[in-house]
NURONU-635350 format. One record per residue (C-alpha): residue number from 1; residue in three letters; chain; x, y, z. Coordinates in steps of 0.001 Angstrom, whole numbers, always signed. Layout:
# NURONU-635350
(node NUM,'ALA','A',(X,Y,Z)) ...
This chain:
# NURONU-635350
(node 1,'MET','A',(+53998,-24614,-34230)) (node 2,'LYS','A',(+56578,-27370,-34403)) (node 3,'ILE','A',(+56252,-31063,-35175)) (node 4,'GLY','A',(+59534,-32425,-33957)) (node 5,'ASN','A',(+62066,-30083,-35541)) (node 6,'ILE','A',(+59687,-29039,-38345)) (node 7,'ASP','A',(+58760,-25393,-37797)) (node 8,'LEU','A',(+55449,-24622,-39509)) (node 9,'GLY','A',(+55073,-21104,-38150)) (node 10,'GLU','A',(+52009,-19648,-36474)) (node 11,'LYS','A',(+48566,-21036,-37287)) (node 12,'PRO','A',(+49635,-23310,-40141)) (node 13,'VAL','A',(+47153,-24648,-42671)) (node 14,'LEU','A',(+47787,-28213,-43812)) (node 15,'LEU','A',(+46597,-30223,-46804)) (node 16,'ALA','A',(+44882,-33440,-45694)) (node 17,'PRO','A',(+45980,-36706,-47296)) (node 18,'MET','A',(+43268,-37919,-49670)) (node 19,'GLU','A',(+43271,-41046,-51790)) (node 20,'ASP','A',(+43104,-40327,-55544)) (node 21,'VAL','A',(+43343,-36584,-54826)) (node 22,'THR','A',(+46635,-35583,-53224)) (node 23,'ASP','A',(+48855,-36871,-55992)) (node 24,'ALA','A',(+52056,-35001,-56816)) (node 25,'SER','A',(+50506,-32553,-59275)) (node 26,'PHE','A',(+47721,-31560,-56867)) (node 27,'ARG','A',(+50248,-31153,-54069)) (node 28,'TYR','A',(+52194,-28880,-56406)) (node 29,'VAL','A',(+49307,-26456,-56846)) (node 30,'CYS','A',(+48336,-26550,-53162)) (node 31,'LYS','A',(+51906,-25644,-52275)) (node 32,'GLU','A',(+51751,-22803,-54789)) (node 33,'PHE','A',(+48745,-21416,-52896)) (node 34,'GLY','A',(+50424,-21594,-49510)) (node 35,'ALA','A',(+49677,-24978,-47923)) (node 36,'ASP','A',(+52127,-25167,-45029)) (node 37,'MET','A',(+52433,-28930,-45089)) (node 38,'LEU','A',(+51555,-31581,-47626)) (node 39,'TYR','A',(+50817,-35288,-47368)) (node 40,'THR','A',(+50919,-38097,-49884)) (node 41,'GLU','A',(+47927,-40220,-50710)) (node 42,'PHE','A',(+47320,-43123,-48320)) (node 43,'ILE','A',(+50034,-45776,-48499)) (node 44,'SER','A',(+48844,-49340,-47890)) (node 45,'SER','A',(+51234,-51188,-45598)) (node 46,'ASP','A',(+50296,-54453,-47294)) (node 47,'GLY','A',(+50964,-53033,-50738)) (node 48,'LEU','A',(+54231,-51478,-49673)) (node 49,'ILE','A',(+55744,-54607,-48190)) (node 50,'ARG','A',(+54650,-56564,-51294)) (node 51,'ASP','A',(+56605,-54048,-53396)) (node 52,'ALA','A',(+53461,-53076,-55299)) (node 53,'ALA','A',(+54676,-50622,-57949)) (node 54,'LYS','A',(+51679,-48293,-57691)) (node 55,'THR','A',(+52037,-48070,-53914)) (node 56,'ILE','A',(+55771,-47374,-54069)) (node 57,'ALA','A',(+55198,-44678,-56713)) (node 58,'LYS','A',(+52924,-42805,-54307)) (node 59,'MET','A',(+55866,-42309,-51942)) (node 60,'GLN','A',(+57965,-40292,-54361)) (node 61,'VAL','A',(+58445,-36811,-52921)) (node 62,'THR','A',(+60577,-33856,-53948)) (node 63,'ASP','A',(+62387,-31123,-52054)) (node 64,'ALA','A',(+59995,-28547,-53537)) (node 65,'GLU','A',(+57145,-30183,-51592)) (node 66,'ARG','A',(+58757,-29989,-48169)) (node 67,'PRO','A',(+57691,-30274,-45493)) (node 68,'ILE','A',(+55781,-33377,-46522)) (node 69,'GLY','A',(+54515,-36443,-44697)) (node 70,'ILE','A',(+53929,-39971,-45937)) (node 71,'GLN','A',(+50742,-41456,-44504)) (node 72,'ILE','A',(+50516,-45215,-43999)) (node 73,'TYR','A',(+47579,-47411,-43054)) (node 74,'GLY','A',(+46898,-51061,-42315)) (node 75,'HIS','A',(+45672,-53422,-39616)) (node 76,'LEU','A',(+48626,-55750,-39045)) (node 77,'PRO','A',(+51183,-54411,-36557)) (node 78,'ASP','A',(+54250,-56021,-38142)) (node 79,'ALA','A',(+53237,-54814,-41597)) (node 80,'LEU','A',(+52706,-51252,-40376)) (node 81,'VAL','A',(+56099,-51200,-38687)) (node 82,'GLU','A',(+57797,-52502,-41823)) (node 83,'ALA','A',(+55869,-50004,-43946)) (node 84,'ALA','A',(+57012,-47148,-41708)) (node 85,'VAL','A',(+60632,-48202,-42122)) (node 86,'ARG','A',(+60189,-48425,-45894)) (node 87,'ALA','A',(+58449,-45050,-45978)) (node 88,'GLU','A',(+61292,-43471,-44026)) (node 89,'GLU','A',(+63669,-44593,-46783)) (node 90,'ALA','A',(+61767,-42285,-49183)) (node 91,'HIS','A',(+62986,-39333,-47052)) (node 92,'PRO','A',(+59763,-37545,-46108)) (node 93,'ASP','A',(+59763,-35130,-43174)) (node 94,'LEU','A',(+57462,-37261,-41046)) (node 95,'ILE','A',(+55448,-40481,-40972)) (node 96,'ASP','A',(+51708,-40220,-40335)) (node 97,'ILE','A',(+49557,-43193,-39324)) (node 98,'ASN','A',(+46031,-43199,-40677)) (node 99,'PHE','A',(+43615,-44286,-37969)) (node 100,'GLY','A',(+40833,-42145,-39420)) (node 101,'CYS','A',(+39758,-43322,-42882)) (node 102,'PRO','A',(+36090,-44431,-42641)) (node 103,'VAL','A',(+35800,-46154,-46039)) (node 104,'ASN','A',(+34199,-49586,-45665)) (node 105,'LYS','A',(+36851,-51604,-47477)) (node 106,'ILE','A',(+39481,-50194,-45094)) (node 107,'ALA','A',(+37588,-49862,-41807)) (node 108,'ARG','A',(+35959,-53294,-41984)) (node 109,'ARG','A',(+39418,-54889,-42080)) (node 110,'GLY','A',(+40274,-53063,-38883)) (node 111,'ALA','A',(+42463,-50468,-40614)) (node 112,'GLY','A',(+41895,-46710,-40707)) (node 113,'SER','A',(+39088,-45735,-38349)) (node 114,'GLY','A',(+38328,-49432,-37881)) (node 115,'MET','A',(+41129,-49299,-35319)) (node 116,'MET','A',(+38885,-47129,-33110)) (node 117,'ARG','A',(+37293,-50384,-31906)) (node 118,'GLU','A',(+40698,-51620,-30740)) (node 119,'PRO','A',(+42338,-48694,-28948)) (node 120,'ASP','A',(+44872,-50910,-27164)) (node 121,'LYS','A',(+46053,-52255,-30509)) (node 122,'MET','A',(+46119,-48731,-31946)) (node 123,'VAL','A',(+48343,-47500,-29137)) (node 124,'GLU','A',(+50652,-50514,-29377)) (node 125,'ILE','A',(+51070,-50107,-33145)) (node 126,'THR','A',(+51821,-46444,-32645)) (node 127,'ARG','A',(+54450,-47175,-29998)) (node 128,'ARG','A',(+56140,-49745,-32228)) (node 129,'VAL','A',(+56206,-47422,-35233)) (node 130,'VAL','A',(+57664,-44589,-33135)) (node 131,'GLU','A',(+60399,-46930,-31933)) (node 132,'ALA','A',(+61138,-48224,-35439)) (node 133,'VAL','A',(+61862,-44903,-37183)) (node 134,'LYS','A',(+63905,-41797,-36513)) (node 135,'LEU','A',(+61482,-39339,-38124)) (node 136,'PRO','A',(+58633,-37708,-36185)) (node 137,'VAL','A',(+55522,-39889,-36149)) (node 138,'THR','A',(+52048,-38366,-36118)) (node 139,'VAL','A',(+48557,-39853,-36050)) (node 140,'LYS','A',(+45309,-38860,-37761)) (node 141,'THR','A',(+42145,-40256,-36212)) (node 142,'ARG','A',(+38504,-39566,-35352)) (node 143,'LEU','A',(+36421,-38992,-32225)) (node 144,'GLY','A',(+35538,-42660,-31845)) (node 145,'TRP','A',(+33749,-45507,-33580)) (node 146,'ASP','A',(+30218,-44169,-32965)) (node 147,'ASP','A',(+28279,-41815,-30698)) (node 148,'ASP','A',(+28471,-44300,-27827)) (node 149,'SER','A',(+32253,-44596,-27965)) (node 150,'LYS','A',(+33773,-41130,-28355)) (node 151,'ILE','A',(+37076,-42015,-26735)) (node 152,'ILE','A',(+39286,-39325,-28213)) (node 153,'VAL','A',(+40154,-37382,-25030)) (node 154,'GLU','A',(+41587,-40404,-23251)) (node 155,'LEU','A',(+42957,-41885,-26477)) (node 156,'ALA','A',(+44846,-38688,-27267)) (node 157,'GLU','A',(+46730,-38962,-23975)) (node 158,'ARG','A',(+47631,-42572,-24683)) (node 159,'LEU','A',(+48849,-41813,-28193)) (node 160,'GLN','A',(+50934,-38955,-26858)) (node 161,'ASP','A',(+52421,-41292,-24253)) (node 162,'ALA','A',(+53256,-43711,-27094)) (node 163,'GLY','A',(+55564,-41039,-28485)) (node 164,'ILE','A',(+53786,-39241,-31314)) (node 165,'SER','A',(+54839,-35696,-32190)) (node 166,'ALA','A',(+51396,-34338,-33180)) (node 167,'LEU','A',(+47781,-35505,-33408)) (node 168,'THR','A',(+45216,-34663,-36075)) (node 169,'ILE','A',(+41573,-35167,-35108)) (node 170,'HIS','A',(+38691,-35282,-37569)) (node 171,'GLY','A',(+35588,-34153,-35694)) (node 172,'ARG','A',(+33368,-37092,-36644)) (node 173,'THR','A',(+32981,-40703,-35591)) (node 174,'ARG','A',(+33573,-43519,-38022)) (node 175,'ALA','A',(+29834,-44223,-38068)) (node 176,'GLN','A',(+29183,-40713,-39400)) (node 177,'LEU','A',(+31483,-41187,-42384)) (node 178,'TYR','A',(+31384,-37645,-43818)) (node 179,'LYS','A',(+27752,-36986,-42931)) (node 180,'GLY','A',(+26357,-34566,-40408)) (node 181,'VAL','A',(+28395,-31782,-38851)) (node 182,'ALA','A',(+31892,-32176,-37460)) (node 183,'ASP','A',(+31951,-31852,-33654)) (node 184,'TRP','A',(+34827,-29548,-32808)) (node 185,'SER','A',(+33952,-29393,-29112)) (node 186,'LEU','A',(+35806,-32647,-28441)) (node 187,'ILE','A',(+38789,-31461,-30478)) (node 188,'GLY','A',(+38816,-28416,-28206)) (node 189,'ALA','A',(+38560,-30658,-25153)) (node 190,'VAL','A',(+41681,-32521,-26228)) (node 191,'LYS','A',(+43532,-29255,-26758)) (node 192,'ARG','A',(+42458,-27918,-23341)) (node 193,'ASN','A',(+43512,-31097,-21544)) (node 194,'PRO','A',(+46417,-29969,-19311)) (node 195,'ARG','A',(+48156,-33298,-19871)) (node 196,'MET','A',(+48503,-32677,-23589)) (node 197,'HIS','A',(+51671,-30992,-24785)) (node 198,'ILE','A',(+51942,-32061,-28425)) (node 199,'PRO','A',(+50349,-29986,-31231)) (node 200,'ILE','A',(+46665,-30689,-31899)) (node 201,'ILE','A',(+45522,-30284,-35497)) (node 202,'GLY','A',(+41802,-29881,-36177)) (node 203,'ASN','A',(+40093,-31288,-39262)) (node 204,'GLY','A',(+36520,-31408,-40520)) (node 205,'ASP','A',(+34150,-28997,-42278)) (node 206,'ILE','A',(+36646,-26163,-42731)) (node 207,'THR','A',(+35379,-24778,-46021)) (node 208,'THR','A',(+35784,-21009,-45611)) (node 209,'PRO','A',(+38343,-18536,-44240)) (node 210,'GLU','A',(+35861,-17556,-41523)) (node 211,'GLY','A',(+35520,-21189,-40471)) (node 212,'ALA','A',(+39282,-21525,-40295)) (node 213,'LYS','A',(+39575,-18486,-38035)) (node 214,'MET','A',(+36835,-19800,-35754)) (node 215,'ALA','A',(+38657,-23125,-35420)) (node 216,'PHE','A',(+41733,-21336,-34129)) (node 217,'ASP','A',(+39931,-18776,-31998)) (node 218,'ARG','A',(+37197,-20909,-30436)) (node 219,'TYR','A',(+38918,-24264,-30061)) (node 220,'GLY','A',(+42551,-23229,-29663)) (node 221,'VAL','A',(+43991,-25784,-32069)) (node 222,'ASP','A',(+47616,-25399,-33112)) (node 223,'ALA','A',(+46903,-25985,-36803)) (node 224,'ILE','A',(+44052,-26853,-39118)) (node 225,'MET','A',(+43900,-29422,-41894)) (node 226,'ILE','A',(+41791,-28887,-45009)) (node 227,'GLY','A',(+40683,-31865,-47060)) (node 228,'ARG','A',(+37623,-32047,-49305)) (node 229,'ALA','A',(+37221,-28262,-49480)) (node 230,'SER','A',(+40527,-28045,-51368)) (node 231,'PHE','A',(+39345,-30361,-54150)) (node 232,'GLY','A',(+38648,-28124,-57148)) (node 233,'HIS','A',(+39552,-25173,-54941)) (node 234,'PRO','A',(+43264,-25373,-53994)) (node 235,'TRP','A',(+43416,-21588,-53671)) (node 236,'ILE','A',(+41511,-21984,-50396)) (node 237,'PHE','A',(+44903,-22058,-48670)) (node 238,'ARG','A',(+45686,-18558,-49946)) (node 239,'GLU','A',(+42216,-17344,-48978)) (node 240,'VAL','A',(+42485,-18725,-45460)) (node 241,'LYS','A',(+45980,-17433,-44800)) (node 242,'HIS','A',(+45112,-13979,-46131)) (node 243,'TYR','A',(+42031,-13813,-43896)) (node 244,'LEU','A',(+43944,-14991,-40829)) (node 245,'ALA','A',(+46571,-12302,-41437)) (node 246,'THR','A',(+44318,-9377,-42389)) (node 247,'GLY','A',(+40709,-10168,-41487)) (node 248,'GLU','A',(+39786,-9465,-45113)) (node 249,'LEU','A',(+38322,-11797,-47703)) (node 250,'LEU','A',(+40029,-12074,-51073)) (node 251,'PRO','A',(+37823,-11573,-54149)) (node 252,'PRO','A',(+36651,-14785,-55833)) (node 253,'MET','A',(+39018,-16276,-58361)) (node 254,'SER','A',(+37926,-15384,-61892)) (node 255,'VAL','A',(+37218,-17967,-64581)) (node 256,'ARG','A',(+40318,-16878,-66493)) (node 257,'GLU','A',(+42444,-17310,-63378)) (node 258,'ARG','A',(+40981,-20765,-62876)) (node 259,'VAL','A',(+41742,-21620,-66506)) (node 260,'ASP','A',(+45363,-20554,-66029)) (node 261,'LEU','A',(+45560,-22689,-62892)) (node 262,'ALA','A',(+44011,-25690,-64642)) (node 263,'LYS','A',(+46627,-25372,-67395)) (node 264,'ARG','A',(+49484,-25303,-64887)) (node 265,'HIS','A',(+48023,-28257,-63050)) (node 266,'LEU','A',(+47570,-30209,-66293)) (node 267,'ALA','A',(+51105,-29411,-67425)) (node 268,'LYS','A',(+52541,-30660,-64125)) (node 269,'SER','A',(+50467,-33851,-64295)) (node 270,'LEU','A',(+51669,-34555,-67845)) (node 271,'GLU','A',(+55256,-33833,-66826)) (node 272,'LEU','A',(+55137,-36210,-63878)) (node 273,'LYS','A',(+52957,-39024,-65224)) (node 274,'GLY','A',(+53099,-38834,-69024)) (node 275,'ASP','A',(+50176,-38153,-71342)) (node 276,'ARG','A',(+47966,-41172,-70679)) (node 277,'VAL','A',(+48197,-41458,-66883)) (node 278,'GLY','A',(+48551,-37702,-66482)) (node 279,'ILE','A',(+45284,-37092,-68323)) (node 280,'PHE','A',(+43393,-39829,-66476)) (node 281,'GLU','A',(+44508,-38439,-63114)) (node 282,'MET','A',(+43548,-34897,-64143)) (node 283,'ARG','A',(+39988,-35835,-65058)) (node 284,'ARG','A',(+38981,-35826,-61413)) (node 285,'HIS','A',(+40346,-32302,-61037)) (node 286,'LEU','A',(+39664,-30402,-64261)) (node 287,'SER','A',(+35889,-30154,-64252)) (node 288,'CYS','A',(+35881,-29344,-60526)) (node 289,'TYR','A',(+37695,-26086,-61241)) (node 290,'PHE','A',(+34604,-24852,-63050)) (node 291,'LYS','A',(+31698,-25873,-60840)) (node 292,'GLY','A',(+28691,-23620,-61106)) (node 293,'LEU','A',(+29177,-22377,-64666)) (node 294,'ASP','A',(+25943,-22173,-66640)) (node 295,'ASN','A',(+25415,-24379,-69704)) (node 296,'PHE','A',(+28656,-26222,-68994)) (node 297,'LYS','A',(+27578,-29850,-69498)) (node 298,'GLU','A',(+28951,-30321,-73024)) (node 299,'THR','A',(+32252,-28652,-72187)) (node 300,'ARG','A',(+32581,-30659,-68979)) (node 301,'LEU','A',(+32129,-33842,-71011)) (node 302,'LYS','A',(+35119,-32854,-73152)) (node 303,'LEU','A',(+37250,-32296,-70065)) (node 304,'VAL','A',(+36524,-35772,-68699)) (node 305,'THR','A',(+36676,-37772,-71954)) (node 306,'SER','A',(+39469,-36306,-74076)) (node 307,'LEU','A',(+42743,-38227,-74304)) (node 308,'ASP','A',(+44579,-35538,-76272)) (node 309,'PRO','A',(+46547,-32855,-74364)) (node 310,'ALA','A',(+46170,-30371,-77214)) (node 311,'GLU','A',(+42389,-30831,-77181)) (node 312,'LEU','A',(+42278,-30317,-73427)) (node 313,'TYR','A',(+44274,-27097,-73647)) (node 314,'ALA','A',(+41970,-25922,-76459)) (node 315,'THR','A',(+38924,-26708,-74324)) (node 316,'LEU','A',(+40402,-24695,-71464)) (node 317,'ASP','A',(+40994,-21766,-73839)) (node 318,'HIS','A',(+37366,-22085,-74941)) (node 319,'ILE','A',(+36234,-21852,-71312)) (node 320,'ALA','A',(+38186,-18635,-70885)) (node 321,'GLU','A',(+36702,-17142,-74054)) (node 322,'VAL','A',(+33074,-18095,-73359)) (node 323,'TRP','A',(+32806,-17807,-69576)) (node 324,'GLY','A',(+35743,-15523,-68758)) 
């Protein structure tokens, strides 16, 4: 599968952009486990054009992460175009427009999936962004605003006509948020539409290797994107790719293997962000590596409260000794 000139091979598995999750250190471990393409956290167009330091920092990418996309969002056309130009200057491999985030503070302003209520505006913004940059432009969106307005089949054609190089579809409406079951039938309908010639990437509820295979086999998508299922479980990319290639499931990752991974992840976070910020950003990840362990409450508390790297490494060693 190709997005522009980016060759991702056959049946690629992509890491979804996620706010407060897909920071550089998490991208590092997902790449280690075989994610075929990475994305930054969401980049606010308003923040970017105001030169907000935190927003600009999110755009820093390295050659080791390639191919990587920078995802932008907003509701003002001029701001989104300017943000795309600024994002291109950070030298990603593509620019992705977020028309899918359902979070209230974003959607209620008309950004993210809030744009599903204004498809004409969505298409016009997309066209302007495509014209403003030289990199491939892709879009991530949903089925529609609610059950009465699932417009994705027609909308996909219009976005393609606006010049995008690939389309990612999350199989829920904005009204669903992340509840209920993702409806892949409409993703399949977009893929089967004879007018469509760009790659279609499916997203939503892919939590197992078997589910990934079904997405390819039943709905014919060109690629899949994994989001929440990778949080605390970045080795899902290795599991999925192994199953797609062999039809066999890998054995579960042992506690000691997860401890080793958590140490590598922590070390990368400290290297990139320094002790204080690196530790704060790791808190959301560390305890998730050890979900399901019995009698883990006290140890989990140490993982999410300690400010000392040495103490965190010691706690991880303790996990390996007691539960490994």
